[in-house]
Structures are given as C-alpha cells and as structure tokens.
C-alpha positions in Angstrom: 3.8 13.3 -9.5 4.9 9.7 -9.7 5.8 8.0 -6.4 6.8 4.5 -5.6 7.4 2.8 -2.3 10.0 0.1 -1.9 9.2 -2.7 0.5 12.2 -3.9 2.4 12.7 -7.2 4.3 15.8 -7.5 6.4 17.5 -4.8 4.3 16.7 -6.3 0.9 14.2 -4.7 -1.4 11.5 -7.2 -2.2 9.7 -5.2 -4.8 8.8 -1.6 -5.6 5.1 -1.0 -5.0 3.0 1.8 -6.4 1.6 4.0 -3.7 -1.9 3.6 -5.2 -1.6 -0.1 -5.0 -0.6 0.0 -1.4 -3.5 2.4 -0.6 -5.9 0.2 -2.5 -4.7 -2.8 -0.4 -5.1 -0.9 2.8 -8.5 0.4 1.7 -9.7 -3.2 0.9 -8.4 -4.5 4.3 -10.1 -1.8 6.3 -13.1 -1.4 4.0 -14.1 -5.1 4.6 -14.1 -4.4 8.3 -16.5 -1.5 7.9 -13.9 1.2 8.4 -14.4 3.9 5.8 -11.2 5.3 4.3 -11.2 8.3 2.0 -8.2 8.6 -0.3 
C-alpha cells in the first residue's frame, strides 16, 4: 500500500511527503530525546 501525506501551509500544498519519511523524522526527533518509538 502506497501512501503519501501532503503538507499544507495556509491552504497551499508545500510538498507531498512520504509517510515513512515523516515517521523517520519523528523517530529521529523523539529518539534523540530518549523516547523510544516503535514503528
């Protein structure tokens, strides 16, 4: 299953992001703070 998330700013689409990319970003942000996230 292929899923993309579009990021909107004031009603305009900035760029479509892959869900995996977003999850990886979140994982890095919280992972560095010592909060384990299992995806």
